[in-house]
C-alpha positions, 0 to 999 in steps of 0.5 A, spaced: 087 349 575 090 346 580 087 340 585 087 343 591 082 341 595 077 345 599 082 351 600 078 356 606 082 363 605 079 370 611 076 376 608 081 381 613 077 388 616 083 392 618 082 397 624 079 403 623 080 409 621 076 416 623 077 423 627 071 421 632 075 417 638 069 411 639 071 407 632 079 410 629 083 403 631 076 398 633 077 392 629 070 387 626 071 380 626 075 377 619 070 373 615 072 366 614 070 364 608 071 357 604 073 356 595 070 349 593 075 347 589 072 343 582 079 340 579 080 333 580 087 331 579 087 326 572 090 324 567 086 323 559 088 318 554 084 318 548 083 312 544 087 310 539 085 313 531 085 306 528 089 301 527 097 298 526 099 295 520 104 290 519 104 293 512 108 300 511 109 299 518 102 303 520 100 308 525 095 310 529 096 315 535 094 317 540 094 322 546 095 323 553 093 331 557 093 332 564 086 334 567 088 340 573 095 343 575 100 339 577 104 343 581 112 339 580 113 335 574 108 328 572 112 323 568 108 318 564 112 313 561 110 308 555 111 301 554 108 295 548 105 290 550 108 286 545 114 289 541 113 284 535 107 287 534 107 295 535 112 299 538 111 306 542 114 311 539 116 314 547 118 312 551 116 317 556 111 324 556 112 329 562 108 334 563 109 341 567 105 346 570 105 350 563 104 344 558 099 340 563 094 342 559 096 340 551 095 333 549 101 330 548 101 325 542 104 319 542 104 314 535 105 307 534 108 303 528 106 295 527 112 291 526 111 286 520 112 278 524 112 275 517 108 270 521 101 268 517 098 269 525 093 274 522 090 281 526 093 281 534 091 286 539 097 288 544 096 294 549 101 300 550 102 300 556 102 307 561 105 306 567 103 309 574 105 317 574 112 319 578 111 326 581 112 330 588 107 332 587 102 328 591 096 329 587 098 325 580 105 321 583 102 314 581 096 316 579 095 309 572 092 313 566 089 307 562 092 303 557 089 303 551 089 298 546 091 296 538 091 291 533 096 290 529 094 288 521 096 282 520 100 282 512 102 275 511 099 268 509 103 263 508 105 259 501 109 255 498 112 259 491 115 254 486 118 257 481 117 254 474 122 250 471 129 254 467 129 249 461 128 242 460 132 236 461 136 232 456 137 224 456 144 226 454 144 227 463 143 235 462 140 238 468 135 244 469 132 247 475 127 250 479 125 254 487 123 253 492 122 258 499 116 260 503 112 266 503 112 266 509 116 266 517 113 258 519 114 257 526 116 250 526 120 247 520 117 246 515 119 239 509 117 238 503 118 231 500 120 232 493 120 226 487 120 225 480 113 222 477 117 217 472 125 216 475 127 213 468 125 220 464 128 225 470 131 224 478 131 229 483 138 231 487 134 231 493 128 228 496 126 233 501 126 239 503 126 242 510 126 249 512 125 253 519 125 259 522 131 261 522 131 261 513 124 260 511 126 265 506 131 262 502 130 259 495 132 252 495 134 250 490 133 242 485 136 241 480 133 235 475 137 231 470 136 227 464 137 219 464 138 216 458 133 210 456 135 208 448 128 208 446 126 213 440 120 213 445 120 222 442 120 227 448 116 226 454 113 229 458 114 229 467 113 231 472 116 233 478 112 231 484 111 236 492 108 233 496 104 235 501 108 239 508 109 237 513 110 242 520 107 243 527 105 248 524 098 249 523 098 254 518 104 250 513 102 241 515 098 238 510 100 244 505 100 242 497 106 245 493 105 247 486 108 242 482 113 241 477 112 241 469 119 238 465 120 235 458 126 231 457 128 230 450 131 225 447 136 223 442 133 216 441 133 215 432 130 209 431 134 204 426 136 199 424 144 199 422 147 192 416 155 192 417 159 193 410 160 184 408 166 181 410 168 179 402 166 176 397 163 168 398 166 163 392 164 158 389 168 152 393 162 153 399 167 160 402 163 163 407 163 172 409 159 175 413 155 181 415 153 184 422 147 187 424 145 191 430 138 195 432 140 203 433 136 204 439 132 199 445 125 196 443 119 196 446 118 189 442 121 184 439 124 186 433 124 181 427 129 182 420 127 177 416 134 175 410 133 171 404 139 171 399 136 173 391 141 169 388 140 162 392 143 158 387 150 162 388 150 163 395 145 162 401 143 165 407 145 162 414 140 165 418 132 166 415 132 172 420 134 175 427 130 177 432 131 182 437 129 183 444 129 189 449 134 185 451 138 184 446 137 189 442 143 193 442 149 187 440 150 184 433 148 179 429 153 175 425 150 173 418 154 167 414 153 167 407 155 162 403 158 162 396 154 156 392 159 151 387 153 152 380 158 148 376 158 154 370 164 155 367 
């Protein structure tokens, strides 16, 4: 089983032994013979058993075996061309004159790189053999091509809002995080569709290849508008991402709907009269004011139920979206009816 080439050997004819003196000790010619070798030194490497995978660090295997018996140990180093995609289970395999014909199994394990980079082909490199056996020294076996199946899909995860905002400046939160590692910074603009109902704590979020998997919290704060407009739904807008990474550039994450709970109830507050009127034209006053901001002018007519006893100083009071919270004073004047 040794690749030792064609070997010449000799069939020895010993000196004859006989009582015949003519033959005794006569030595015939030896016979030279060539044994033709049928062994060729080589290293057989099988194909890979399948793909490696990023998911669950999926493995695949191949085998290595010598084709002939070596006269000395044979060592073959093994390395991965891309340890970010796959690693090899052993750094070398060694064959001896005893184990040369036993296949050695090499396990290759996929590596999860968290990048949406598709299926990547890499190589398990078999280095040139080292051995004192000159037939095997420098023998370079075939490398093994492997495919690592990707399990990553670029995406932007946006959580639901934690609750409602309120016009009492009540807050709510949501989070944003990338689903895969980007190759370049990813920036996402954040804005409110209605800053009269709610505002955001930041105008943008930036994720790097170092912190892409750290969720960022965005705080939304309700705004008090003084209008009895009921609970208003508005939207926190996540703009299309900006990045040199083509997987993330222009990716548009889900917007976040939010409800701002109203704390206003429309009403008109009229104070008590400051006192009595008198027939000596004595006056008294009261005030009128709105309890919430109107969306248009509010006119309130004023009349006396007994103009022969008292008159009102104005026929009406008008409130606008500007002066709605300003008290308006109404004067009531007593009338002398000359009746005892």
